[in-house]
N, C-alpha and C positions, 0 to 999 in steps of 0.2 A: 529317277534312275541315274546312277552314277555314270560318268563318262566312260570308265573302263568297261562296265557291263554292256553299255550300248554299243561301244566300239566293237567288242567281240561278237555281239549279236549281228551287227552289220557285216562283219567279216565272214561269219559262218553262213549267213544268208547268201552272200556273194559267191562263196565257194560252192554251196549246195546248188544254187541255180545254174552256175556254170557247169558243174558236174552233171546235172540233170540233162542239160542240152547236149553235153558230150556223150552221155549214155545213149540218147536217142540217135545221135549221128553214128556212133560206133556200131550199135545194133543194126542200123539201116545199112551200113557199108558191108557188114558181115552177111546180112540177108541177101543183098544184091551181089555178093561175091566180088567185092572190090578190095584193093589194098587201102589201108587207112591213110588219109592225109592229115586228119586231125581227129583225135578220139577223146576219151574221158579226161585224161590227164592234161591234154593240150587246152581243152575248153575250160577246165577248172583253173589252170594256171593263167589263162588269158583274162578270166574274170577277176582273179586275184590281182593280176597286174593292173587292171582298171581301178580296183580299190586302192592299191598302193599309190597309183598315180594321183588320185584325188587327195590322198593323205599327204603326199609330198607337196602338192600344190598349196596346201594350207601351211606347211612348214616353211617352204622356200618361196615360191612364186607361182602364180597361175600360168606363167609363160612356159613352165616346164611341161605342161600338157601338150603343147604344140609338137615338139620333137617326138614325144611318146605316141601321139596320135598318128604322126607321119610314119613312124616305125611300124605301127600296127597295120596301116594301109599297105606298106611295102611287103610285110610278111603275108598279108592276105593275097596280094597280087602274085607274089612268088609261088605261094601254095596253089593258087588257081592255075598258073602257068604250068606248074609241075603236073597237076592232074590232067590238064588238057594234052600236054605233050606225051604223057605216058599212057593214059587210058582213053584219050580222045573223047572225054566227057566234058560237055560245055555248060553243065548246070551251075548256077551261082548260089544255090541254096546254102551249101556249107560255108561258103565265103561270107555271105550275108549274116548267117548265124554266128560266125566267128567274130564279126564286127559288133553284133548285138551283145554277145557275151562280154566283150570289153566294155561296152557302154553300160551294161548292167553293173559291172564292178564300179564304174565311175559314179553312177547314180546312187548306188547303195550307201556310199560313204556319206552323202549329203542328205539322204532320206531320214525321216523321223519315224518313231514308233507310231503305229504298228507296221511300218515299212510297206504300206499298201502299193505304192508306185513300183518299187523294185520287184516285189513278189508278183504283181500283176503282169509286168512286162516279161519276166522270166517264165511264168507258167503259160502265158499266151504264146510265147515263142515256141516252147516245147510242144504245146498242143498243136500249133500250126504245122510243125514239123512231123508230128506223129500221125496226122490225119491225111497224109499224102494220097493213099489209095482212095479214100472217100472223096477228096476234092477232085482227083483225076476222074473218077467215075461220074461225079456230078457234072464236071465240065464237058464230058463226052455226051452225056444224056440231055443236057439243057439245050433248048432251041434259041436261035438268035432273037426271035420275037419275044421270048421269055426274058432274055437279058435286057432287051429294050424296054419292056414293060416294067421290069424291076428298077431300072435307072430312072424312068419317068416317075415311078411311084415314090422313090426316095427323094427326088427333087420336089415333088408335091408335098411330101411330109416335112422336109426340113427348110424349104424355101417359102412355100405358100402358107403353111400353118401360122406363122406370126402375123400374117396379113388378114386372117379371118376375124371378123368382128365377134366379140365375146359379149353379146347382149341379145335380148329378145327382140324379134323384128315383127311380131304380130300382136294384135290387141289381147289375145288370150294368154300371152306369155307362155306359149308352148314350144316355139321353135327358136332355138339359139344356134346360129350357124356354126359357132365354134364346137358346141356339143355334138352336132350332127357330123361335122368334119372329123373330129377326133374319134367318134364312134366308128365311122367308116374306116379310118386309118387303123384302128385297133383290130377290128374284125378281119380286114384284109391282111394285116401283119400276122395275126394268129394263123390264118389259113395258109399264108405263104410259108411261114416257118414249118408248119406241118408238111407242106408240099415239098419243101427242101429236104426235110427229114426222110421222106419217101425216096427222093432222088438219091440222097447220100447212101441210104441203106440198100438201094436197088429195088426196082419195081418187081423183079422176079424173086420175091421172097415167099415164104409160106403164106398160105391164104389167110391164116389167122392174124399174122403180123400185118399183112396188107390191109385186111379189113379194119383193124384197129386204127392204123395210121390214116387210112382213107377216111374213116369216120371223123378224125380230127380236122381234115380238110373239108369234107362235106359228107355227112352220113346219108343224105338223099342220093347224091351222085354215086356213092359206093353201093347203095341198094340197087340202083339201076344196073351197074356193072355186074354185080353178083347175080342178078336176075338173068342177064344175058349169058353168063357162064353156065347157069343151070339149063337154059334153053339149048345151048350148044352141046352139053354133055350131062346126061342124067346122073352120071357117077359123081358129079360135083354138087349134087343136091344138098346133102347133109353138111359137108364142109363149108359150102357157100352160105347156107342159112346160118350156120354158126358164126361165120364172118360178119354177117349182117347184125347179129346180136352184139358182137364185139364193136361194131361201128356205132351201135346205140350206146354202149358204155362210154365210148369216146365222146359221143354227143353230150352225155350228161356231164362229163368232166369239162367239156368246152363251155357248157352253160354255166357251170360253177365258176370257171375262170372269168367269164364275162361279168357275172354278178359281183364277184370279188373286186373287180376294177371299178364298176359303175356305181354300186351301192352296197358297201360293206355291211350296212345295218340289216339288209335283207338276207345275208348269208346265214345268220343264226336260224332263221325260220325255214330256210331252204336246204341247208346242208344235210340234215338227217333224212328227209325224203329222197334227196338225190343219191345219197350213199346207199340207202335201202334199195332204190331203183337199180343202182349199179350191181348190188349183190344179187337181187332177184334175176336181173338179166344175165349175169354171169352164171348163176346156178342153172337156169333153164337152157342156156347156150351150151354149157358143158354136158348136159344130159343128151343133147342131140349129137354132138361130137362129129364123128366121121373121119375118114383117113385124110390127113392133110395133103394138099396139093400145092405145087408151085404155080403161081399165075402171074400175069402181068396186068396190073390195073391201069387203065387208060384214063387218068384224070387230067383235066386241063389246068394250066396255071390259074390261080385265083386272081392274079394281078392283071385284070383286063378292064378296059374302060366300061364295057357293058356291065360287068359285075359291080363295079363301083357306083355307076349311075343307078342301076336297079336297086341296090341296097339303100343308097341315099334317098331316092324317091320314096321307097316303101317305109323307111325309117321316119322320114319327115311326115308322111301321111299318118302313120301310127301315132306319132307325137301329137298331131292335131286331133285325131279321133279320141285319144285317151284324155286329152285336155278337155274336150267336150263331154266325154263320158263321166269325168270326175264331178261335173256339175249335176249329174243325175243320180247314179247309184253305182255301187261296186259291181252289181250284176251286169251293168252295161259294159264295164271294163272287162269283165270275164268273157262277155260275148265277143268283144273285139279281139281278145287274146285267143279264144277258140278258133275264130275264123282265120286270123292271120297265121296261126300255127300250121294250117294246111299248106301255106305258101312258103313261109320262111320262119325259122326259129330264132336266128340271131337278132333280127330286127326287132321282134316283139320283146325279146329278153332285154335288150338295151333300152327300148322305149319305156318299158315298165320300170326299169332300174333307174332311169334318169328323169322320171316324172314326179319326184317328190311324193310318192305314194307311201302309205303305211307298209312296213315290211311284210305283213301277213298277206295283204292284197297283192303285192308284187310276187310273193311265193306262189300263191294260189293261181294267179294269172299265168305264170311260167309253167306250172304243172298242167294247166289246161292246154297250153300251147304244145307241150310235150305230148299230151294225149292226142291232139289232132294231127301233129306231125308224124306220130307213130302210125296213125291210120293212113296217112299219105304214103308212107314207106311200105305199108302192108299192100296197098293197092298197086304200088309200083312193082313190087316183087311178083305179084300175081300177073300183071300185064306183061312185063318183060321176061318173066320166067315161065314156068309151067303151072298147071293147076295143082300139081303135087307140091310145088314150092309154096303156093298160097296156103295150103293146109299145114305144111311143115313149119313155116315161119310163124304160124298162129301160136305154136307152142311157146314162142318167145314173146310175141307181141301182145297176146291176151294177158299174160301176167304183168307186162309193162302198163297196159291200159288200166287194168284193175288196181294196180299199185298207185299210179298217178291219180286216179279218180278217188281212191280211198283217202289219200293224204289231202286232196282238195276238200273233201268233206270234213276231215278231222281238224284241219287247221282253223 
């Protein structure tokens, strides 16, 4: 690529990203009925100034960047002072975005094709600015203990992980502490991201959206909550049962994600059964329907020590049992899968996927676990809901049970 073409590419990227940030700021100011301090043109020009500053530093001297940086800081301080004195608004967001726009221009000149660094910084800046309402809603709904749990979890993830031994510690070569640890980290991360998604979107959403997002966190806990809603109000029967079906769809997607990470070779054997399960569940859930209601789903944060310890212990035990079962027959593995599915689906999914088993055995074991886990949710809805809920949810769960059992036989 010639210097001229690459130069103009960088120039256009710098202008585009500065303009994008400016558009977000200007639309925000108009939405909140304020006078503009810096809009599209200002942010575009400031990004362009950063680009020109880098260019001049290569032509003249790097020292020229110092007075230019000082000038930008002065302009930012003056703009902030003007906003505070006129509107009595003390937020620093626009000022910080102004400085970042200048830095984007600086970086873009030195970046190389495909300009990943520049584009990433620019788009992430625009995204952070655009999701103000969601982040504010999330910060208001999150609890102090949830923040503390998240901080501890991140410390464990990034500080403790390098210290975990990556070798088998038992004679059967079944338990690798690093595999156990990373499996726990991945499952809790997936649950927490889904939980954050619920917080950002708001708990008081339509029952169908809530059911699906709750299923990504925990389909079993969602079934419990929906059962309680049915017991409180008979009018919630059909929409709540449909939401349980959507939670089962989310469960299948979650299983597929876990297998993709742990054992990509098993995906080929499992993807068609899971997709058909999703289709069957969606079809019978839509037939039940019901008028959508707004509800608040009370799910606890998955980042708790009890959740982590319970998963780790169960996962370790399943690795041990599967390792023993491998020495006998595949039927023994299927028995372990069936029994463990009544208690926990994630643990058996990852245990099978990390045990170096043939893909077909992994797929059949997971299908049996889905079968038994569905029976558990059926009992839960019946216990926490009404007898009518037990009958109504059967219209969804019986097709799931028959489909999973059919594919277990066919594979």
